[in-house]
C-alpha positions in Angstrom: 0.0 0.2 0.0 1.4 3.3 -0.9 2.4 6.1 1.7 -0.9 8.6 2.6 -0.2 12.0 4.0 -3.4 13.4 5.3 -3.8 17.2 4.9 -7.0 18.1 7.1 -4.7 20.2 9.0 -4.0 22.7 6.0 -8.0 22.6 5.3 -10.8 25.1 6.3 -11.3 23.5 9.4 -15.0 22.1 10.6 -15.7 24.5 13.2 -14.7 27.8 10.7 -17.5 25.8 8.4 -20.0 26.1 11.3 -19.6 28.9 12.4 -19.8 30.2 8.6 -23.2 27.7 8.1 -24.2 28.7 11.5 -25.4 25.1 12.6 -23.9 22.2 14.3 -22.5 19.3 11.9 -24.0 16.1 12.7 -25.0 12.8 11.5 -28.4 11.3 12.1 -28.4 7.5 11.8 -32.1 6.5 11.2 -32.6 2.4 11.3 -35.5 0.2 11.3 -36.8 -2.5 8.9 -37.1 -2.0 5.6 -41.2 -0.1 5.2 -40.2 1.3 9.0 -40.4 4.7 7.0 -36.6 5.9 8.0 -36.2 7.5 4.3 -40.2 9.4 4.8 -38.8 10.8 8.1 -35.4 11.6 6.2 -36.7 13.6 3.4 -39.3 15.5 5.3 -36.7 16.9 7.9 -34.9 17.1 5.3 -37.4 20.1 3.6 -38.0 21.0 7.3 -34.3 21.7 7.6 -33.9 23.3 4.2 -37.0 25.9 4.7 -35.0 26.9 7.7 -32.0 27.8 6.2 -29.7 24.3 7.4 -27.4 22.3 4.9 -28.4 19.1 4.6 -27.7 16.1 2.4 -29.8 12.9 2.7 -27.7 9.1 2.3 -30.3 7.0 1.4 -29.8 2.9 1.5 -31.0 2.4 -1.9 -29.7 5.5 -4.0 -26.1 4.6 -2.4 -26.3 1.1 -3.6 -26.9 2.6 -6.9 -23.8 4.8 -7.0 -21.1 4.6 -4.5 -22.1 1.0 -3.1 -23.2 -0.7 -6.7 -22.1 -3.9 -6.4 -22.0 -4.5 -2.8 -25.1 -7.0 -1.9 -26.6 -8.2 1.2 -24.1 -11.2 3.1 -22.6 -10.1 6.3 -19.5 -8.8 4.9 -21.1 -7.0 2.2 -23.2 -5.5 4.8 -20.5 -4.4 7.1 -18.5 -2.4 3.7 -21.8 -0.9 2.9 -22.1 1.0 6.1 -18.2 1.3 6.6 -18.2 3.4 2.9 -21.7 5.0 4.5 -19.9 6.2 7.9 -16.9 7.6 6.0 -18.9 9.6 3.6 -20.6 11.2 6.1 -17.4 11.8 8.2 -16.7 13.7 5.3 -19.8 15.8 5.2 -19.2 16.3 9.2 -15.6 17.9 8.1 -17.5 20.4 5.9 -20.1 21.4 8.5 -22.9 20.0 7.0 -25.8 18.1 8.5 -25.8 14.4 7.4 -29.4 12.4 7.0 -29.1 8.7 6.9 -31.5 6.4 6.4 -29.7 2.9 6.6 -31.6 -0.6 8.3 -28.5 -1.0 9.8 -29.7 -4.4 11.6 -26.7 -5.4 13.6 -25.6 -3.8 17.2 -21.7 -4.9 15.1 -22.7 -3.1 12.3 -23.9 0.0 14.5 -20.5 0.0 16.5 -18.3 0.4 13.4 -20.5 3.2 12.6 -19.8 4.9 16.2 -16.1 4.2 15.9 -15.7 5.7 12.5 -18.0 8.9 13.0 -17.3 9.2 16.5 -20.3 9.0 19.5 -20.5 12.7 19.6 -21.4 13.3 16.2 -23.3 10.6 16.2 -27.7 10.6 16.7 -28.9 6.9 16.6 -32.7 7.0 15.7 -34.5 3.7 16.0 -37.6 3.9 13.4 -39.2 1.4 15.4 -42.1 -1.0 13.3 -42.8 -4.7 13.5 -42.0 -7.0 10.4 -45.2 -7.7 9.8 -46.7 -3.8 9.6 -44.1 -3.6 7.2 -44.9 -6.6 5.4 -48.5 -4.8 5.2 -46.7 -1.9 3.9 -44.6 -3.2 1.6 -44.1 0.4 0.0 -41.6 -0.9 -2.5 -43.0 -4.6 -3.2 -39.8 -6.0 -1.8 -41.8 -8.1 0.8 -43.6 -10.1 -1.9 -40.4 -10.7 -3.7 -38.6 -11.7 -0.8 -41.7 -14.4 0.0 -41.2 -15.6 -3.2 -37.3 -16.1 -2.5 -36.1 -13.6 -5.1 -34.3 -11.3 -2.4 -31.6 -13.2 -0.5 -31.0 -12.6 3.0 -33.6 -10.4 3.8 -34.0 -8.8 6.9 -36.2 -9.9 9.8 -36.2 -13.4 7.6 -33.8 -15.1 6.6 -30.8 -12.5 8.3 -32.3 -11.0 11.6 -32.7 -7.8 12.8 -31.5 -6.8 16.4 -32.9 -3.7 17.9 -30.4 -1.1 19.0 -30.0 -0.9 22.9 -29.6 2.7 23.6 -30.6 4.4 20.6 -31.0 8.3 21.6 -34.5 8.6 20.3 -37.3 6.0 19.3 -39.9 6.7 17.0 -42.6 4.4 16.7 -44.9 4.5 13.2 -46.5 1.6 14.2 -48.5 3.8 16.6 -48.1 7.1 15.8 -48.8 9.4 13.5 -45.8 10.7 10.6 -46.8 14.1 11.3 -45.9 13.5 15.0 -43.5 11.2 14.2 -41.7 14.4 12.7 -42.1 16.5 15.0 -40.5 14.8 18.1 -37.5 13.9 15.2 -37.5 17.4 14.2 -36.9 19.1 18.3 -34.8 16.5 19.1 -32.4 17.1 16.0 -33.0 20.7 16.5 -31.3 21.0 19.9 -28.4 19.5 18.6 -27.3 21.3 15.3 -28.9 24.6 16.1 -25.9 28.2 17.2 -27.7 30.5 19.8 -27.9 33.8 18.0 
């Protein structure tokens, strides 16, 4: 492997960028089963923050697999590499002072530990979007549960591959029992307290 010489110390600092943008950069990582509402909440939150002048980006599982992580499957090793790459990209956005909203299933505690190790626990807000497998299956927004039932989706989370609920997330949003608008309001209020710089 060739020598590498990072030049972070020559670049504009994260603090300078955050002060310019008038915000504190954080990675808001929404995790949960497919169909739980992760992406829906992330998009709604981004729209609201954008209107209020915050600078954000949204990394979504399907979007990332369409480009950066194209070619990765759903084996344990591929899931790990998928999350590792996303965490590293998120870290770059943090350094740029940008609020990074991520929506990824992230089914295992080992993956969350990997993500925390890369991003840093102080910069990561873990949001568990809780919803039962049965309710997600009934929603089946993308038709993926029907495909899984036909054996067309290998290692499907919640079926062939398990999902471990996080032990200590920063916030739990139960989209099975709580309307979207209420979940969004709870999420928005929580995130705002971490990203806003007092005037």
